[in-house]
C-alpha positions in Angstrom: 136.8 137.5 87.6 138.5 135.9 90.6 137.2 138.7 92.8 133.7 138.1 91.6 134.0 134.3 92.2 135.3 135.0 95.7 132.4 137.3 96.5 130.0 134.7 95.2 131.5 132.0 97.4 131.3 134.3 100.4 127.7 135.1 99.7 126.9 131.4 99.3 128.6 130.6 102.6 126.7 133.4 104.4 123.5 132.0 102.9 124.3 128.5 104.1 125.0 129.8 107.6 121.8 131.7 107.7 119.8 128.6 106.6 121.6 126.6 109.2 120.5 129.1 111.9 116.9 129.1 110.6 116.6 125.3 110.8 118.7 124.7 113.9 117.0 122.9 116.9 119.4 123.2 119.8 117.3 121.0 122.1 117.3 118.2 119.5 121.1 118.6 118.9 121.7 118.4 122.7 119.5 115.3 123.0 121.3 113.5 120.2 124.7 114.5 121.7 123.6 112.9 125.0 122.3 109.7 123.4 125.4 109.3 121.2 127.7 109.9 124.2 125.9 107.4 126.4 125.9 104.8 123.6 129.7 105.1 123.2 130.3 105.1 127.0 128.0 102.5 128.5 128.0 103.2 132.2 125.8 105.4 134.4 126.6 109.2 134.2 125.4 111.9 136.5 124.0 115.1 135.0 127.1 117.1 136.1 129.4 114.7 134.4 127.4 114.9 131.2 127.3 118.7 131.4 131.1 118.9 131.7 131.8 116.2 129.0 129.4 117.7 126.4 129.7 121.4 127.3 125.9 121.6 127.7 124.3 123.8 130.4 123.4 121.7 133.5 119.8 122.9 133.5 119.4 121.7 129.9 120.9 118.3 130.8 118.4 117.9 133.7 115.4 118.7 131.5 116.5 116.4 128.7 117.3 113.5 131.0 114.0 113.9 132.7 112.1 113.7 129.4 114.2 110.8 128.1 113.5 108.9 131.3 109.8 109.7 131.1 109.8 108.2 127.6 111.9 105.2 128.8 114.9 105.9 126.7 117.1 106.3 129.8 117.0 104.8 133.3 118.4 106.1 136.5 120.8 103.8 138.4 119.5 103.5 142.0 122.9 103.1 143.6 124.8 105.9 141.9 122.0 108.1 140.7 123.6 108.2 137.3 121.7 107.8 134.0 122.3 105.2 131.2 120.4 104.1 128.1 117.5 101.7 128.5 116.6 98.6 126.5 114.1 100.8 124.6 117.0 102.2 122.6 118.1 98.7 121.8 114.5 97.8 120.7 114.5 100.8 118.4 117.7 99.7 116.8 116.5 96.1 116.5 113.5 97.3 114.5 115.9 98.5 111.9 118.0 95.4 112.2 115.0 93.3 111.5 114.4 95.2 108.3 118.0 94.7 107.1 118.1 91.1 108.3 114.9 90.5 106.2 116.8 91.8 103.2 119.8 89.6 103.9 117.6 86.5 104.4 115.4 87.1 101.4 118.2 87.8 98.9 119.2 84.2 98.0 115.5 83.3 97.6 114.9 86.3 95.4 118.0 85.3 93.2 116.3 81.9 92.8 113.0 83.5 91.8 114.7 85.8 89.4 116.5 83.0 87.7 113.4 80.8 87.4 111.1 83.6 86.0 113.6 85.8 84.2 111.7 88.7 85.6 112.6 91.6 88.0 112.0 90.6 91.6 111.0 93.0 94.4 110.9 93.0 98.2 108.8 95.8 99.7 108.1 96.7 103.3 105.6 99.1 104.9 106.9 102.6 105.7 104.1 104.9 107.0 101.6 105.5 104.2 103.7 104.0 101.5 105.6 100.8 100.7 109.4 101.0 100.6 111.3 99.1 97.9 113.8 97.3 100.2 115.5 95.3 97.6 115.3 94.3 93.9 116.9 91.6 91.7 117.4 92.0 88.0 117.4 89.1 85.6 120.3 88.3 83.2 118.2 89.0 80.0 118.3 91.6 77.3 115.2 93.5 78.3 113.8 93.8 81.9 112.2 96.4 84.1 114.5 98.2 86.5 113.1 99.1 89.9 115.2 101.4 92.2 115.6 100.3 95.8 114.6 103.0 98.2 111.6 104.1 96.1 108.3 104.7 97.9 105.1 103.5 96.3 101.4 103.6 97.0 99.9 100.6 98.8 96.7 100.4 96.8 98.2 100.0 93.3 101.1 97.8 94.3 100.9 94.0 94.4 103.3 94.0 97.3 101.3 96.6 99.2 98.2 94.6 98.8 100.0 91.5 100.0 100.7 93.3 103.3 97.4 95.2 103.7 95.3 92.0 103.2 96.4 90.9 106.7 95.8 94.2 108.6 92.6 94.8 110.5 90.0 97.2 109.1 90.8 99.9 111.7 94.4 100.0 110.5 93.3 100.0 106.8 91.0 103.0 107.5 93.9 104.7 109.2 96.4 104.2 106.4 94.1 104.6 103.3 92.2 107.8 102.3 88.6 107.4 101.3 89.5 108.4 97.8 92.7 106.6 96.6 95.1 108.3 94.2 94.4 107.8 90.5 97.3 106.3 88.6 95.9 104.5 85.5 92.4 103.7 84.2 92.7 100.4 86.1 93.5 101.8 89.5 91.0 101.1 92.2 90.0 104.6 93.6 87.3 103.7 96.2 88.7 102.6 99.6 85.7 100.4 100.2 86.2 98.6 96.9 89.9 98.2 97.5 89.3 96.7 101.0 86.9 94.2 99.5 89.4 93.2 96.8 91.8 92.1 99.6 89.6 89.1 100.3 91.0 87.4 97.2 94.5 87.9 98.4 93.8 86.2 101.7 92.1 83.4 99.9 94.9 82.7 97.3 98.0 84.2 98.9 98.5 86.1 95.7 98.2 89.8 94.9 98.3 91.5 91.6 99.1 94.9 90.1 97.4 94.5 86.7 98.4 97.8 85.0 97.1 99.6 88.1 100.3 101.5 88.8 101.7 101.8 85.3 100.0 100.8 82.0 101.6 97.8 80.4 103.2 96.6 83.6 102.1 93.6 85.7 103.3 92.4 89.1 102.5 89.3 91.1 103.2 89.4 94.9 102.7 87.3 98.0 103.1 88.2 101.7 106.1 87.4 103.8 105.2 86.5 107.5 107.6 86.8 110.5 108.0 84.6 113.5 104.8 86.2 115.1 102.7 85.5 112.0 102.6 89.2 110.9 102.8 90.1 107.3 106.0 92.2 107.3 106.7 92.4 103.5 105.4 91.8 100.0 107.6 89.8 97.6 107.2 88.9 93.9 107.9 89.7 90.3 107.4 92.7 88.0 107.3 92.5 84.2 105.8 93.6 80.9 102.2 92.6 80.5 102.9 91.2 77.1 105.4 88.6 78.5 102.8 87.3 81.0 101.2 84.8 78.8 98.5 82.4 80.0 100.9 79.5 79.6 103.3 81.1 82.1 100.7 82.4 84.6 100.4 79.2 86.6 104.1 78.7 87.0 104.7 82.3 87.9 102.1 82.2 90.6 103.5 79.0 92.0 107.1 80.3 92.0 106.1 83.6 93.8 104.3 81.6 96.5 107.2 79.2 96.9 109.6 82.2 97.3 107.4 84.0 99.8 107.1 80.8 101.8 110.8 80.1 101.8 111.6 83.7 103.0 108.9 83.5 105.7 110.3 80.2 107.0 113.8 81.6 106.9 112.8 84.5 109.3 111.1 82.2 111.7 107.5 81.7 110.4 106.0 78.4 111.5 102.3 78.9 110.4 100.3 76.9 107.8 99.1 79.8 105.7 101.0 78.6 102.6 100.1 74.9 102.8 96.9 74.9 100.9 97.8 77.8 98.6 101.0 76.0 97.4 99.1 72.8 96.9 96.5 74.6 94.8 99.1 76.4 92.8 101.1 73.3 92.1 98.0 71.4 91.0 97.0 74.3 88.7 100.5 74.4 87.1 100.4 70.6 86.6 97.0 70.8 85.0 98.1 73.7 82.6 101.3 71.8 81.8 99.5 68.5 81.0 95.9 69.3 80.0 93.5 66.4 79.7 
């Protein structure tokens, strides 16, 4: 029995080594070794120094450095002739920092929205042809919908995806969206042209909806989050069961979602006026519904 297990383990190890060889990319590994070394040792290095330090053939070092310099990831010091990382690497890292900083800044506002609505709150950001669930907040109630951070969802059936796409130009929309959008429920918009037209309402009100378009029985209300440059960088809002979204709660939910998106936007540097009239309209609507004539 022990011999059989040992033979099995050896077979698995051999299989793992074979797969590692099949999927190895020496040039990529060497490039990453160079970048990591230069990041830890911030001073100009000559090709010969890097070759000795990293045990990489000098010819490979020259080729990789030439390509990194052409792509602006490294620069050559005029005095010493050595290479060091450029600010483009910093910019690349900052793009990730911005994403995590957004999550950090949005969290207290999402906690407020979650308390006020007793619904699950979501923060989603664009990631290629999908929206990434960057963060979620669950209410302290007996029943709620759980959304898993890290999930990727379609733009066209997500209230949060709509909140972002409404502020992209048409060329970008045509690039992101296929002409026939994936069917998810009987309420999903499948024609790209129809979907693009529906975004006009989002721009007008600042609110986007997933009215059973992603999952039957589920409704989401979202609003865009704008950064310091006025770009819609995220969609934020609430997710709940359709049966809990009564007409008497609709107006207050819309107002709260807009308020939250506005607060997060301001917290990350937005100074525009997009929310001004939308919030005024939402507050008036809530007051009217609360105290009908």
